[in-house]
C-alpha positions in Angstrom: 11.6 -15.1 -9.7 9.8 -16.4 -6.6 6.0 -16.5 -6.6 4.3 -13.7 -4.8 3.3 -15.1 -1.4 -0.4 -15.0 -0.6 -1.2 -13.4 2.8 -4.4 -13.9 4.7 -6.2 -12.3 7.6 -9.5 -13.2 9.2 -11.3 -11.0 6.6 -8.9 -10.5 3.8 -6.8 -12.3 1.1 -3.8 -10.5 -0.2 -2.7 -12.0 -3.5 -0.6 -11.3 -6.6 -2.3 -8.9 -9.0 -3.5 -10.2 -12.3 -4.6 -8.5 -15.6 -8.2 -9.1 -14.4 -7.6 -6.5 -11.7 -6.7 -3.7 -14.1 -10.3 -2.3 -14.4 -10.8 -2.4 -10.6 -7.5 -0.6 -10.1 -8.4 2.0 -12.7 -11.8 2.6 -11.1 -10.3 3.0 -7.7 -7.6 5.4 -8.9 -10.2 7.4 -10.9 -11.9 8.4 -7.6 -10.7 11.8 -6.6 -11.2 11.0 -2.9 -8.9 8.0 -3.2 -6.3 10.1 -5.0 -6.8 13.1 -2.8 -3.4 13.0 -1.1 -1.6 11.2 -3.9 -2.5 13.4 -6.9 -4.3 12.6 -10.1 -3.1 10.2 -12.8 -3.4 10.3 -16.5 -5.8 7.4 -17.2 -4.0 6.1 -20.3 -0.5 6.4 -18.8 -1.7 4.8 -15.6 -3.4 1.9 -17.3 -0.1 1.2 -19.3 1.9 1.5 -16.1 -0.4 -0.8 -14.1 -0.6 -3.3 -16.9 3.2 -3.4 -17.4 3.9 -3.9 -13.7 1.4 -6.8 -13.6 2.9 -8.4 -16.7 6.5 -7.9 -15.4 5.4 -9.4 -12.1 6.8 -6.5 -10.0 7.0 -8.1 -6.5 5.6 -6.9 -3.2 2.3 -5.4 -4.6 -0.7 -7.2 -3.2 -4.3 -7.1 -4.5 -6.5 -6.8 -1.4 -9.9 -8.7 -1.5 -12.4 -9.8 1.0 -12.2 -13.5 1.7 -16.0 -13.8 1.4 -16.3 -11.7 -1.8 -13.5 -12.0 -4.2 -12.6 -8.9 -6.2 -10.0 -6.2 -5.7 -10.9 -3.7 -3.1 -7.4 -2.1 -2.8 -3.7 -2.5 -3.0 -1.0 -2.9 -0.4 2.7 -2.8 -1.2 6.3 -2.5 -0.2 8.3 -0.3 -2.5 11.6 1.5 -2.6 11.5 4.9 -1.1 11.8 7.8 -3.6 15.0 9.0 -1.9 16.6 5.6 -2.1 16.9 5.3 1.7 15.2 2.0 2.2 11.6 0.9 1.6 8.1 2.1 2.3 4.8 0.4 3.0 1.8 1.7 1.1 -1.9 1.0 1.2 -4.8 2.2 -0.8 -8.5 1.1 -0.8 -11.5 1.8 -2.8 -13.8 4.2 -1.1 -16.4 1.4 -0.7 -14.0 -0.4 1.6 -13.2 2.6 3.9 -14.3 2.7 7.5 -14.1 -1.0 8.3 -10.5 -1.3 9.5 -9.5 -3.1 6.3 -6.6 -0.9 5.4 -5.1 -1.6 8.9 -5.7 -5.3 8.5 -4.1 -5.4 5.1 -1.1 -3.3 6.0 -0.6 -5.3 9.2 -0.4 -8.5 7.1 2.2 -6.9 4.8 4.2 -5.5 7.7 4.3 -9.0 9.4 5.5 -10.4 6.2 8.3 -7.8 5.9 9.3 -8.2 9.6 9.7 -11.9 9.1 12.5 -11.2 6.6 14.4 -8.1 7.8 17.3 -8.8 5.5 15.1 -8.4 2.5 13.1 -5.5 3.7 14.9 -3.7 6.4 13.1 -1.0 8.3 10.0 0.3 6.6 8.4 3.7 6.7 5.0 5.0 5.6 5.3 8.3 3.8 2.0 10.2 4.5 0.6 13.6 3.6 0.2 15.6 6.9 -3.5 16.1 6.3 -4.3 12.4 5.6 -5.8 11.7 9.0 -7.0 8.2 7.9 -3.6 7.0 6.8 -2.0 8.5 9.9 -4.5 6.6 12.0 -3.6 3.3 10.1 0.1 4.0 10.7 -0.5 4.6 14.4 -2.6 1.4 14.8 0.3 -0.5 13.2 2.6 0.9 16.0 4.2 3.5 13.8 5.2 7.0 14.9 6.7 10.0 13.2 10.3 9.4 12.5 11.1 12.3 10.1 9.7 14.4 7.3 10.7 15.5 3.9 9.6 16.5 0.5 8.1 13.5 -1.4 5.6 13.1 -4.1 5.5 16.9 -4.8 5.0 18.1 -1.3 5.7 17.9 2.4 5.2 14.4 3.9 5.7 12.8 7.4 7.6 9.5 7.6 6.1 7.1 10.1 8.2 4.1 11.3 8.0 1.4 13.9 9.0 2.5 17.3 12.3 0.8 18.4 12.0 -1.8 21.1 12.8 -0.4 24.6 
């Protein structure tokens, strides 16, 4: 398996996750505001799931950290869509990292990575709860617009995709 590519932005480093990140991921995902539109997780099952995916080196999941202060502040990933119709881009940051444009910066880096290899990733969508104004704003700043909707993750969601070139 190819090594996870490291991605950098002016303020961020996106790198492969390690077992040292498990506690930061658990703390982030224990915050009800972080999970507000995702739903809660069982801590024991979630810890086992996160650990297994790190050990198995599941690709295309980046730990997000500030370049000036290492330590996980979020995750950004490309994953199969639950309906099997392509792939989705995801982002999630600890509440302490909200409000600084870091989710947009991280997601833009991952999106550029995916666009550089369309054969591997194809068109991506972001699947967003309709009340999640912050993630909708990130998607729009990435140049995404609503391209559909459906029932995902236990409820109604809007799919955001890149606007086709004119």
